[in-house]
Every structure is written in C-alpha cells, then in structure tokens.
C-alpha positions in Angstrom: -22.6 -58.3 82.0 -25.0 -56.2 79.9 -24.3 -56.1 76.2 -23.8 -52.7 74.6 -26.4 -51.2 72.4 -25.8 -51.9 68.7 -25.2 -48.2 68.0 -22.6 -48.1 70.7 -20.4 -50.9 69.5 -16.8 -49.8 69.1 -15.5 -49.2 65.6 -13.5 -52.1 64.1 -11.3 -52.3 61.0 -12.5 -54.4 58.1 -9.0 -55.9 57.9 -5.4 -54.9 57.7 -5.0 -51.9 55.3 -4.2 -53.1 51.8 -2.3 -49.9 51.0 -0.1 -47.5 52.9 -2.3 -45.3 55.1 -0.2 -42.3 54.3 -0.9 -42.8 50.5 -4.6 -43.4 51.2 -4.9 -40.1 53.1 -3.2 -38.3 50.2 -5.8 -39.3 47.7 -8.3 -36.6 46.8 -9.7 -37.8 43.5 -10.8 -41.3 42.4 -11.1 -41.9 38.6 -13.3 -44.7 37.3 -13.3 -46.5 33.9 -16.8 -47.7 32.9 -16.8 -50.8 30.6 -15.1 -53.6 32.5 -14.8 -51.6 35.7 -18.2 -50.1 36.6 -19.8 -52.8 34.4 -18.8 -56.3 33.5 -17.8 -55.1 30.0 -20.9 -56.4 28.3 -22.8 -54.0 26.0 -26.3 -54.6 24.8 -27.0 -52.9 21.5 -30.5 -52.5 20.1 -32.8 -50.1 18.2 -36.3 -48.8 18.4 -38.4 -46.4 16.4 -40.1 -43.1 17.2 -42.7 -43.9 14.5 -40.5 -42.7 11.6 -36.8 -43.1 12.4 -34.8 -46.1 13.7 -33.1 -45.0 16.9 -30.2 -47.1 18.2 -29.7 -47.6 22.0 -27.1 -49.1 24.3 -27.7 -50.8 27.6 -25.2 -51.6 30.4 -25.5 -53.4 33.7 -24.3 -51.6 36.8 -23.7 -53.0 40.3 -25.7 -51.4 43.1 -23.1 -52.0 45.8 -20.5 -50.3 43.6 -22.9 -47.3 43.4 -23.1 -47.1 47.2 -19.3 -47.4 47.3 -19.1 -44.2 45.1 -21.6 -42.5 47.5 -19.4 -43.4 50.5 -16.3 -42.1 48.8 -18.0 -38.8 48.1 -19.4 -38.6 51.6 -15.9 -39.0 53.0 -14.9 -35.9 51.0 -13.2 -37.5 48.0 -14.0 -36.4 44.5 -15.1 -39.0 41.9 -14.8 -38.8 38.2 -15.8 -41.1 35.3 -13.6 -41.3 32.2 -14.7 -43.6 29.4 -13.8 -44.3 25.8 -17.4 -44.9 24.7 -20.3 -42.4 24.4 -23.5 -43.6 25.9 -26.6 -42.1 27.5 -26.4 -44.9 29.9 -23.2 -43.6 31.3 -24.5 -40.0 31.5 -27.6 -41.3 33.4 -25.5 -43.4 35.8 -23.2 -40.4 36.4 -26.2 -38.3 37.3 -27.5 -40.9 39.7 -24.1 -41.2 41.5 -23.7 -37.4 41.5 -20.0 -37.8 40.4 -17.9 -34.6 40.2 -17.0 -35.0 36.6 -17.7 -37.3 33.6 -15.9 -37.4 30.3 -17.0 -39.7 27.4 -14.6 -39.7 24.4 -15.6 -42.1 21.6 -12.0 -42.0 20.4 -10.7 -43.4 23.7 -8.2 -40.6 24.2 -8.4 -41.1 27.9 -5.2 -39.3 29.0 -6.4 -36.0 27.5 -9.8 -36.5 29.1 -8.2 -37.3 32.4 -6.0 -34.2 32.2 -9.1 -32.1 31.7 -10.7 -33.7 34.8 -7.6 -32.9 36.9 -7.6 -29.3 35.7 -11.4 -28.9 36.3 -11.3 -30.4 39.8 -8.0 -28.8 40.9 -6.2 -32.0 41.5 -2.9 -33.6 40.4 -1.9 -37.1 39.5 0.0 -37.4 42.8 -3.4 -37.0 44.6 -5.3 -39.4 42.4 -6.3 -43.0 42.2 -7.7 -44.6 39.0 -9.4 -48.0 38.6 -9.2 -49.7 35.2 -9.3 -53.0 33.5 -7.8 -52.9 29.9 -5.3 -51.3 27.6 -7.1 -47.9 27.1 -6.6 -47.2 30.9 -2.8 -47.7 30.9 -2.0 -44.1 30.0 -3.7 -42.9 33.1 -2.7 -45.8 35.4 1.0 -45.2 34.7 0.7 -41.6 36.0 -1.5 -41.6 39.1 -0.3 -42.2 42.6 -2.6 -45.1 43.2 -3.2 -47.3 40.1 -5.8 -50.0 40.7 -6.8 -53.1 38.7 -10.1 -54.9 38.9 -9.9 -58.6 39.6 -10.3 -59.6 35.9 -8.0 -56.9 34.4 -5.6 -57.7 31.6 -2.1 -58.8 32.4 -0.7 -55.4 31.2 -3.0 -53.5 33.5 -2.2 -55.8 36.5 1.5 -55.1 36.0 1.0 -51.4 35.9 -1.0 -51.3 39.2 0.0 -51.4 42.8 -3.4 -52.6 44.0 -5.1 -55.6 42.4 -8.7 -56.1 43.6 -10.2 -59.5 44.1 -13.6 -58.7 42.7 -14.3 -58.4 39.0 -15.4 -55.3 37.1 -19.2 -54.8 37.4 -19.3 -57.2 40.3 -18.3 -55.2 43.4 -14.8 -54.2 42.4 -15.5 -50.5 43.0 -17.1 -51.2 46.4 -14.1 -53.3 47.4 -11.9 -50.4 46.5 -14.0 -47.9 48.4 -14.0 -50.0 51.6 -10.3 -50.6 51.4 -9.4 -47.0 50.8 -11.6 -45.6 53.5 -10.5 -48.3 55.9 -6.8 -47.4 55.2 -7.7 -43.7 55.9 -9.3 -44.9 59.2 -12.6 -43.3 58.3 -14.7 -46.4 57.3 -16.6 -46.7 60.5 -17.4 -43.0 60.7 -18.4 -42.8 57.1 -20.8 -45.8 57.4 -22.3 -44.3 60.6 -22.8 -40.9 58.9 -24.5 -42.7 55.9 -26.8 -44.7 58.2 -27.7 -41.6 60.2 -28.4 -39.6 57.0 -30.8 -42.3 55.7 -32.5 -43.0 59.1 -34.3 -39.7 59.2 -38.1 -40.1 59.5 -40.2 -37.9 57.3 -42.4 -35.5 59.2 
C-alpha cells in the first residue's frame, strides 16, 4: 500500500484537550505577563555611556518557541496583549516583534487598571479572556478572567487561583504550551499549523 504524501497526512490531535472545548472557543483575548511568564524572571541591569551621560539599560531573555506560539494564536484570530508591572524598552521591542494587539507597561504594577484599559481598547470582556501569570501582581487579573493560567513555576497563590496549570516554566516554553493546548481544544491546531507553513513556504520571485 502506497504511503500518503506528507502534506496529505490526516490531522491529529496533540492530546486530549486540557480545557473544556466550549470555553476554549469562547476565548477571544489572551493576556500575558512578562517577567516570569514570557521570561524566566531574570533581569540583567547595566549601564553604558553616550560619551557624556551614563545610560542604564535592562536585558531580558525571551523564548523563541513562545514567540511562535504568540504568532499562531494571532493567526488563529485571537488577540494578544502584554501587561507588565515594569517599564523596559526590551518589552516594547519584543511586543513590536510579536505584533501583539496591545502592550501596557506600568512601573507601579497596577495591573488590573492596565488590563481594564486593554479590554476597553480591544472590545473584549473578562468572560472572553485568558491570562497567563506567575506571581502575586497577576492575581487581580487571574481572579477575573474566564481562563486563568499559571506557568509551571508559578507561586502557590497563583496556582490556587488558576484552572489551568502549565507544566513548562516561565520563559521556557510555557506560552507555547498554552498556545498549543488552547488551539488544540478549539480543534484548529492542525489548520493553524498548515496555514503557518504555507505562509512561510512562499518562494521569492
């Protein structure tokens, strides 16, 4: 019996849905914390000069597979927002790279107020939203959204507040694990992956 071509293989589920498919399909907006969620929580602080002034800078490490997970969420039609309690050009740069729909950096860590601005700006409600976090500043949002999600190394308080606890740690594929699980529960993972592959298989003329 001839084997089917690779691009004709039937779609398969990654695994049994980790959340209720009806809830997964209701989600329109995914909110992301940064430090400890999109990153491992480490912050590198330094300073340089422009010849006259001392200029401080901050570096963070981001996971590439997480970034692709964000791209797949957006390709599937979901909105993605970043809400962080620190101000950093690194976050602004990463947000531009990922082309997220909204980013709010509040150095006073008033995340709930920031989140409410995001909801208003994007025309969504808490009942249509998921949020991924790791520590106490995220609790005010996690306690309100329909799908609160904890990264694998989240604090005990965050784990208790969340209905979905990821196995991967922040900054080490947690956002990608979430993206795969959510899209799989919506039964669109295969189609989303195929659309991504097709989009990036175009040959330049």
